[in-house]
PDB file of N, CA, C and O in Angstrom, chain B, residues numbered from 101:
ATOM      1  N   MET B 101     123.602 123.807  61.548  1.00  0.00           N
ATOM      2  CA  MET B 101     123.339 122.767  62.525  1.00  0.00           C
ATOM      3  C   MET B 101     121.927 122.959  63.078  1.00  0.00           C
ATOM      4  O   MET B 101     121.536 124.072  63.427  1.00  0.00           O
ATOM      5  N   VAL B 102     121.195 121.907  63.151  1.00  0.00           N
ATOM      6  CA  VAL B 102     119.823 121.952  63.639  1.00  0.00           C
ATOM      7  C   VAL B 102     119.809 121.625  65.123  1.00  0.00           C
ATOM      8  O   VAL B 102     120.366 120.615  65.551  1.00  0.00           O
ATOM      9  N   ARG B 103     119.162 122.493  65.911  1.00  0.00           N
ATOM     10  CA  ARG B 103     119.029 122.239  67.349  1.00  0.00           C
ATOM     11  C   ARG B 103     117.616 121.743  67.623  1.00  0.00           C
ATOM     12  O   ARG B 103     116.637 122.331  67.164  1.00  0.00           O
ATOM     13  N   GLN B 104     117.528 120.693  68.351  1.00  0.00           N
ATOM     14  CA  GLN B 104     116.227 120.141  68.704  1.00  0.00           C
ATOM     15  C   GLN B 104     115.874 120.556  70.114  1.00  0.00           C
ATOM     16  O   GLN B 104     116.694 120.490  71.030  1.00  0.00           O
ATOM     17  N   HIS B 105     114.646 120.980  70.266  1.00  0.00           N
ATOM     18  CA  HIS B 105     114.163 121.322  71.598  1.00  0.00           C
ATOM     19  C   HIS B 105     113.643 120.049  72.250  1.00  0.00           C
ATOM     20  O   HIS B 105     112.703 119.430  71.753  1.00  0.00           O
ATOM     21  N   ARG B 106     114.250 119.664  73.349  1.00  0.00           N
ATOM     22  CA  ARG B 106     113.832 118.441  74.038  1.00  0.00           C
ATOM     23  C   ARG B 106     113.216 118.810  75.376  1.00  0.00           C
ATOM     24  O   ARG B 106     113.834 119.494  76.193  1.00  0.00           O
ATOM     25  N   ASP B 107     112.008 118.356  75.587  1.00  0.00           N
ATOM     26  CA  ASP B 107     111.361 118.554  76.869  1.00  0.00           C
ATOM     27  C   ASP B 107     111.868 117.512  77.849  1.00  0.00           C
ATOM     28  O   ASP B 107     112.288 116.421  77.462  1.00  0.00           O
ATOM     29  N   ASN B 108     111.821 117.866  79.110  1.00  0.00           N
ATOM     30  CA  ASN B 108     112.193 116.908  80.139  1.00  0.00           C
ATOM     31  C   ASN B 108     111.122 115.827  80.183  1.00  0.00           C
ATOM     32  O   ASN B 108     109.974 116.102  80.534  1.00  0.00           O
ATOM     33  N   ARG B 109     111.487 114.615  79.832  1.00  0.00           N
ATOM     34  CA  ARG B 109     110.524 113.519  79.756  1.00  0.00           C
ATOM     35  C   ARG B 109     110.444 112.698  81.033  1.00  0.00           C
ATOM     36  O   ARG B 109     109.662 111.751  81.112  1.00  0.00           O
ATOM     37  N   SER B 110     111.237 113.049  82.026  1.00  0.00           N
ATOM     38  CA  SER B 110     111.248 112.311  83.282  1.00  0.00           C
ATOM     39  C   SER B 110     110.676 113.167  84.398  1.00  0.00           C
ATOM     40  O   SER B 110     110.717 114.396  84.343  1.00  0.00           O
ATOM     41  N   LYS B 111     110.141 112.496  85.413  1.00  0.00           N
ATOM     42  CA  LYS B 111     109.514 113.208  86.517  1.00  0.00           C
ATOM     43  C   LYS B 111     109.979 112.615  87.848  1.00  0.00           C
ATOM     44  O   LYS B 111     110.483 111.494  87.914  1.00  0.00           O
ATOM     45  N   PHE B 112     109.795 113.392  88.880  1.00  0.00           N
ATOM     46  CA  PHE B 112     109.980 112.934  90.242  1.00  0.00           C
ATOM     47  C   PHE B 112     108.607 112.900  90.895  1.00  0.00           C
ATOM     48  O   PHE B 112     107.740 113.713  90.575  1.00  0.00           O
ATOM     49  N   PHE B 113     108.410 111.959  91.808  1.00  0.00           N
ATOM     50  CA  PHE B 113     107.140 111.842  92.514  1.00  0.00           C
ATOM     51  C   PHE B 113     107.359 111.972  94.011  1.00  0.00           C
ATOM     52  O   PHE B 113     108.328 111.437  94.549  1.00  0.00           O
ATOM     53  N   ARG B 114     106.463 112.679  94.683  1.00  0.00           N
ATOM     54  CA  ARG B 114     106.434 112.676  96.146  1.00  0.00           C
ATOM     55  C   ARG B 114     105.460 111.556  96.515  1.00  0.00           C
ATOM     56  O   ARG B 114     104.287 111.608  96.148  1.00  0.00           O
ATOM     57  N   VAL B 115     105.940 110.555  97.234  1.00  0.00           N
ATOM     58  CA  VAL B 115     105.125 109.391  97.581  1.00  0.00           C
ATOM     59  C   VAL B 115     105.042 109.246  99.101  1.00  0.00           C
ATOM     60  O   VAL B 115     105.861 109.785  99.845  1.00  0.00           O
ATOM     61  N   LYS B 116     104.027 108.501  99.535  1.00  0.00           N
ATOM     62  CA  LYS B 116     103.842 108.242 100.963  1.00  0.00           C
ATOM     63  C   LYS B 116     103.937 106.745 101.201  1.00  0.00           C
ATOM     64  O   LYS B 116     103.262 105.959 100.536  1.00  0.00           O
ATOM     65  N   CYS B 117     104.765 106.360 102.136  1.00  0.00           N
ATOM     66  CA  CYS B 117     104.960 104.954 102.485  1.00  0.00           C
ATOM     67  C   CYS B 117     103.669 104.404 103.088  1.00  0.00           C
ATOM     68  O   CYS B 117     103.083 105.043 103.962  1.00  0.00           O
ATOM     69  N   PRO B 118     103.213 103.227 102.638  1.00  0.00           N
ATOM     70  CA  PRO B 118     101.981 102.653 103.176  1.00  0.00           C
ATOM     71  C   PRO B 118     102.111 102.157 104.619  1.00  0.00           C
ATOM     72  O   PRO B 118     101.102 102.016 105.309  1.00  0.00           O
ATOM     73  N   ASP B 119     103.327 101.893 105.081  1.00  0.00           N
ATOM     74  CA  ASP B 119     103.518 101.381 106.437  1.00  0.00           C
ATOM     75  C   ASP B 119     103.653 102.496 107.476  1.00  0.00           C
ATOM     76  O   ASP B 119     102.906 102.532 108.454  1.00  0.00           O
ATOM     77  N   CYS B 120     104.609 103.404 107.261  1.00  0.00           N
ATOM     78  CA  CYS B 120     104.897 104.410 108.288  1.00  0.00           C
ATOM     79  C   CYS B 120     104.440 105.815 107.911  1.00  0.00           C
ATOM     80  O   CYS B 120     104.598 106.741 108.707  1.00  0.00           O
ATOM     81  N   GLU B 121     103.881 105.995 106.726  1.00  0.00           N
ATOM     82  CA  GLU B 121     103.368 107.273 106.222  1.00  0.00           C
ATOM     83  C   GLU B 121     104.451 108.336 106.068  1.00  0.00           C
ATOM     84  O   GLU B 121     104.155 109.531 106.088  1.00  0.00           O
ATOM     85  N   ASN B 122     105.703 107.909 105.915  1.00  0.00           N
ATOM     86  CA  ASN B 122     106.801 108.825 105.635  1.00  0.00           C
ATOM     87  C   ASN B 122     106.687 109.299 104.188  1.00  0.00           C
ATOM     88  O   ASN B 122     106.427 108.493 103.295  1.00  0.00           O
ATOM     89  N   GLU B 123     106.878 110.603 103.945  1.00  0.00           N
ATOM     90  CA  GLU B 123     106.863 111.143 102.590  1.00  0.00           C
ATOM     91  C   GLU B 123     108.288 111.204 102.065  1.00  0.00           C
ATOM     92  O   GLU B 123     109.212 111.606 102.772  1.00  0.00           O
ATOM     93  N   GLN B 124     108.450 110.795 100.806  1.00  0.00           N
ATOM     94  CA  GLN B 124     109.773 110.713 100.205  1.00  0.00           C
ATOM     95  C   GLN B 124     109.654 111.044  98.730  1.00  0.00           C
ATOM     96  O   GLN B 124     108.608 110.802  98.128  1.00  0.00           O
ATOM     97  N   ILE B 125     110.703 111.591  98.137  1.00  0.00           N
ATOM     98  CA  ILE B 125     110.720 111.909  96.709  1.00  0.00           C
ATOM     99  C   ILE B 125     111.523 110.841  95.992  1.00  0.00           C
ATOM    100  O   ILE B 125     112.652 110.536  96.376  1.00  0.00           O
ATOM    101  N   ILE B 126     110.922 110.261  94.925  1.00  0.00           N
ATOM    102  CA  ILE B 126     111.599 109.219  94.151  1.00  0.00           C
ATOM    103  C   ILE B 126     111.541 109.565  92.670  1.00  0.00           C
ATOM    104  O   ILE B 126     110.681 110.331  92.234  1.00  0.00           O
ATOM    105  N   PHE B 127     112.458 108.998  91.904  1.00  0.00           N
ATOM    106  CA  PHE B 127     112.556 109.239  90.470  1.00  0.00           C
ATOM    107  C   PHE B 127     111.645 108.267  89.730  1.00  0.00           C
ATOM    108  O   PHE B 127     111.544 107.097  90.100  1.00  0.00           O
ATOM    109  N   GLU B 128     110.985 108.753  88.688  1.00  0.00           N
ATOM    110  CA  GLU B 128     110.049 107.939  87.912  1.00  0.00           C
ATOM    111  C   GLU B 128     110.741 106.754  87.245  1.00  0.00           C
ATOM    112  O   GLU B 128     110.141 105.687  87.116  1.00  0.00           O
ATOM    113  N   ARG B 129     111.979 106.923  86.824  1.00  0.00           N
ATOM    114  CA  ARG B 129     112.699 105.872  86.099  1.00  0.00           C
ATOM    115  C   ARG B 129     113.840 105.295  86.930  1.00  0.00           C
ATOM    116  O   ARG B 129     114.948 105.110  86.425  1.00  0.00           O
ATOM    117  N   ALA B 130     113.576 105.016  88.180  1.00  0.00           N
ATOM    118  CA  ALA B 130     114.609 104.489  89.079  1.00  0.00           C
ATOM    119  C   ALA B 130     115.129 103.152  88.564  1.00  0.00           C
ATOM    120  O   ALA B 130     114.343 102.288  88.175  1.00  0.00           O
ATOM    121  N   SER B 131     116.433 102.981  88.560  1.00  0.00           N
ATOM    122  CA  SER B 131     117.031 101.745  88.049  1.00  0.00           C
ATOM    123  C   SER B 131     117.440 100.794  89.165  1.00  0.00           C
ATOM    124  O   SER B 131     117.995  99.728  88.898  1.00  0.00           O
ATOM    125  N   THR B 132     117.173 101.164  90.403  1.00  0.00           N
ATOM    126  CA  THR B 132     117.435 100.292  91.542  1.00  0.00           C
ATOM    127  C   THR B 132     116.195 100.265  92.432  1.00  0.00           C
ATOM    128  O   THR B 132     115.300 101.097  92.282  1.00  0.00           O
ATOM    129  N   VAL B 133     116.146  99.324  93.342  1.00  0.00           N
ATOM    130  CA  VAL B 133     115.030  99.244  94.283  1.00  0.00           C
ATOM    131  C   VAL B 133     115.128 100.424  95.247  1.00  0.00           C
ATOM    132  O   VAL B 133     116.194 100.696  95.800  1.00  0.00           O
ATOM    133  N   VAL B 134     114.004 101.123  95.445  1.00  0.00           N
ATOM    134  CA  VAL B 134     113.973 102.272  96.363  1.00  0.00           C
ATOM    135  C   VAL B 134     113.209 101.858  97.612  1.00  0.00           C
ATOM    136  O   VAL B 134     112.036 101.492  97.536  1.00  0.00           O
ATOM    137  N   ASP B 135     113.878 101.916  98.765  1.00  0.00           N
ATOM    138  CA  ASP B 135     113.275 101.567 100.046  1.00  0.00           C
ATOM    139  C   ASP B 135     112.925 102.835 100.808  1.00  0.00           C
ATOM    140  O   ASP B 135     113.512 103.893 100.583  1.00  0.00           O
ATOM    141  N   CYS B 136     111.953 102.713 101.718  1.00  0.00           N
ATOM    142  CA  CYS B 136     111.613 103.820 102.615  1.00  0.00           C
ATOM    143  C   CYS B 136     112.799 104.071 103.528  1.00  0.00           C
ATOM    144  O   CYS B 136     113.403 103.133 104.047  1.00  0.00           O
ATOM    145  N   SER B 137     113.130 105.344 103.721  1.00  0.00           N
ATOM    146  CA  SER B 137     114.297 105.671 104.543  1.00  0.00           C
ATOM    147  C   SER B 137     114.036 105.488 106.033  1.00  0.00           C
ATOM    148  O   SER B 137     114.978 105.498 106.825  1.00  0.00           O
ATOM    149  N   VAL B 138     112.773 105.321 106.431  1.00  0.00           N
ATOM    150  CA  VAL B 138     112.437 105.159 107.848  1.00  0.00           C
ATOM    151  C   VAL B 138     112.263 103.683 108.210  1.00  0.00           C
ATOM    152  O   VAL B 138     112.922 103.179 109.120  1.00  0.00           O
ATOM    153  N   CYS B 139     111.361 102.986 107.485  1.00  0.00           N
ATOM    154  CA  CYS B 139     111.029 101.616 107.878  1.00  0.00           C
ATOM    155  C   CYS B 139     111.598 100.541 106.953  1.00  0.00           C
ATOM    156  O   CYS B 139     111.605  99.366 107.320  1.00  0.00           O
ATOM    157  N   GLY B 140     112.081 100.919 105.747  1.00  0.00           N
ATOM    158  CA  GLY B 140     112.675  99.941 104.850  1.00  0.00           C
ATOM    159  C   GLY B 140     111.703  99.270 103.900  1.00  0.00           C
ATOM    160  O   GLY B 140     112.101  98.364 103.169  1.00  0.00           O
ATOM    161  N   HIS B 141     110.438  99.681 103.881  1.00  0.00           N
ATOM    162  CA  HIS B 141     109.442  99.118 102.964  1.00  0.00           C
ATOM    163  C   HIS B 141     109.826  99.466 101.522  1.00  0.00           C
ATOM    164  O   HIS B 141     110.301 100.572 101.265  1.00  0.00           O
ATOM    165  N   VAL B 142     109.625  98.536 100.577  1.00  0.00           N
ATOM    166  CA  VAL B 142     109.965  98.776  99.177  1.00  0.00           C
ATOM    167  C   VAL B 142     108.937  99.734  98.567  1.00  0.00           C
ATOM    168  O   VAL B 142     107.744  99.432  98.532  1.00  0.00           O
ATOM    169  N   LEU B 143     109.410 100.895  98.083  1.00  0.00           N
ATOM    170  CA  LEU B 143     108.530 101.890  97.484  1.00  0.00           C
ATOM    171  C   LEU B 143     108.468 101.769  95.968  1.00  0.00           C
ATOM    172  O   LEU B 143     107.436 102.071  95.368  1.00  0.00           O
ATOM    173  N   SER B 144     109.559 101.331  95.335  1.00  0.00           N
ATOM    174  CA  SER B 144     109.563 101.182  93.887  1.00  0.00           C
ATOM    175  C   SER B 144     110.601 100.161  93.467  1.00  0.00           C
ATOM    176  O   SER B 144     111.635  99.994  94.112  1.00  0.00           O
ATOM    177  N   GLU B 145     110.299  99.473  92.358  1.00  0.00           N
ATOM    178  CA  GLU B 145     111.202  98.464  91.798  1.00  0.00           C
ATOM    179  C   GLU B 145     111.434  98.776  90.330  1.00  0.00           C
ATOM    180  O   GLU B 145     110.515  99.234  89.651  1.00  0.00           O
ATOM    181  N   PRO B 146     112.645  98.539  89.819  1.00  0.00           N
ATOM    182  CA  PRO B 146     112.913  98.804  88.400  1.00  0.00           C
ATOM    183  C   PRO B 146     112.143  97.832  87.513  1.00  0.00           C
ATOM    184  O   PRO B 146     111.899  96.684  87.886  1.00  0.00           O
ATOM    185  N   ARG B 147     111.761  98.321  86.313  1.00  0.00           N
ATOM    186  CA  ARG B 147     110.974  97.493  85.413  1.00  0.00           C
ATOM    187  C   ARG B 147     111.373  97.719  83.967  1.00  0.00           C
ATOM    188  O   ARG B 147     110.540  97.555  83.075  1.00  0.00           O
ATOM    189  N   GLY B 148     112.593  98.082  83.708  1.00  0.00           N
ATOM    190  CA  GLY B 148     113.020  98.330  82.332  1.00  0.00           C
ATOM    191  C   GLY B 148     112.994  99.809  82.015  1.00  0.00           C
ATOM    192  O   GLY B 148     114.053 100.435  81.955  1.00  0.00           O
ATOM    193  N   GLY B 149     111.826 100.391  81.811  1.00  0.00           N
ATOM    194  CA  GLY B 149     111.690 101.825  81.546  1.00  0.00           C
ATOM    195  C   GLY B 149     111.316 102.548  82.822  1.00  0.00           C
ATOM    196  O   GLY B 149     112.178 102.903  83.626  1.00  0.00           O
ATOM    197  N   ASN B 150     110.036 102.758  82.999  1.00  0.00           N
ATOM    198  CA  ASN B 150     109.555 103.390  84.230  1.00  0.00           C
ATOM    199  C   ASN B 150     109.549 102.380  85.365  1.00  0.00           C
ATOM    200  O   ASN B 150     109.346 101.185  85.148  1.00  0.00           O
ATOM    201  N   ALA B 151     109.773 102.868  86.569  1.00  0.00           N
ATOM    202  CA  ALA B 151     109.784 101.990  87.738  1.00  0.00           C
ATOM    203  C   ALA B 151     108.360 101.627  88.144  1.00  0.00           C
ATOM    204  O   ALA B 151     107.418 102.373  87.874  1.00  0.00           O
ATOM    205  N   ASN B 152     108.214 100.487  88.790  1.00  0.00           N
ATOM    206  CA  ASN B 152     106.927 100.055  89.332  1.00  0.00           C
ATOM    207  C   ASN B 152     106.799 100.651  90.732  1.00  0.00           C
ATOM    208  O   ASN B 152     107.427 100.171  91.675  1.00  0.00           O
ATOM    209  N   ILE B 153     105.982 101.702  90.863  1.00  0.00           N
ATOM    210  CA  ILE B 153     105.856 102.421  92.126  1.00  0.00           C
ATOM    211  C   ILE B 153     104.767 101.758  92.963  1.00  0.00           C
ATOM    212  O   ILE B 153     103.626 101.623  92.522  1.00  0.00           O
ATOM    213  N   LYS B 154     105.137 101.346  94.182  1.00  0.00           N
ATOM    214  CA  LYS B 154     104.228 100.610  95.046  1.00  0.00           C
ATOM    215  C   LYS B 154     103.724 101.447  96.213  1.00  0.00           C
ATOM    216  O   LYS B 154     103.210 100.907  97.193  1.00  0.00           O
ATOM    217  N   ALA B 155     103.869 102.763  96.112  1.00  0.00           N
ATOM    218  CA  ALA B 155     103.429 103.668  97.181  1.00  0.00           C
ATOM    219  C   ALA B 155     102.403 104.638  96.613  1.00  0.00           C
ATOM    220  O   ALA B 155     102.233 104.741  95.398  1.00  0.00           O
ATOM    221  N   GLU B 156     101.731 105.339  97.495  1.00  0.00           N
ATOM    222  CA  GLU B 156     100.725 106.306  97.083  1.00  0.00           C
ATOM    223  C   GLU B 156     101.410 107.565  96.561  1.00  0.00           C
ATOM    224  O   GLU B 156     102.236 108.157  97.256  1.00  0.00           O
ATOM    225  N   LYS B 157     101.069 107.980  95.332  1.00  0.00           N
ATOM    226  CA  LYS B 157     101.632 109.197  94.760  1.00  0.00           C
ATOM    227  C   LYS B 157     100.879 110.398  95.291  1.00  0.00           C
ATOM    228  O   LYS B 157      99.657 110.481  95.166  1.00  0.00           O
ATOM    229  N   LEU B 158     101.609 111.328  95.884  1.00  0.00           N
ATOM    230  CA  LEU B 158     100.983 112.524  96.432  1.00  0.00           C
ATOM    231  C   LEU B 158     101.082 113.704  95.460  1.00  0.00           C
ATOM    232  O   LEU B 158     100.138 114.484  95.339  1.00  0.00           O
ATOM    233  N   ALA B 159     102.205 113.839  94.776  1.00  0.00           N
ATOM    234  CA  ALA B 159     102.404 114.959  93.866  1.00  0.00           C
ATOM    235  C   ALA B 159     103.437 114.586  92.788  1.00  0.00           C
ATOM    236  O   ALA B 159     104.273 113.703  92.984  1.00  0.00           O
ATOM    237  N   THR B 160     103.354 115.277  91.664  1.00  0.00           N
ATOM    238  CA  THR B 160     104.336 115.121  90.590  1.00  0.00           C
ATOM    239  C   THR B 160     105.195 116.369  90.562  1.00  0.00           C
ATOM    240  O   THR B 160     104.682 117.486  90.508  1.00  0.00           O
ATOM    241  N   LEU B 161     106.496 116.176  90.598  1.00  0.00           N
ATOM    242  CA  LEU B 161     107.446 117.286  90.572  1.00  0.00           C
ATOM    243  C   LEU B 161     108.199 117.253  89.253  1.00  0.00           C
ATOM    244  O   LEU B 161     108.616 116.189  88.795  1.00  0.00           O
ATOM    245  N   GLU B 162     108.373 118.408  88.649  1.00  0.00           N
ATOM    246  CA  GLU B 162     109.097 118.449  87.360  1.00  0.00           C
ATOM    247  C   GLU B 162     110.324 119.300  87.448  1.00  0.00           C
ATOM    248  O   GLU B 162     111.047 119.444  86.462  1.00  0.00           O
TER     249      GLU B 162
END
């Protein structure tokens, strides 16, 4: 049996809300709309594969 080594192809991002400057961690391939937990501003929207991130990316977490 052949085992394939698969790297983690997905990432998490630490983003900052443009309205209230709250920092939040979101998934790169989110399948639902992600709102800010403080003010409710839309941070990311699903787009098929990767999500459309509408906030400032501060860091990439793996």
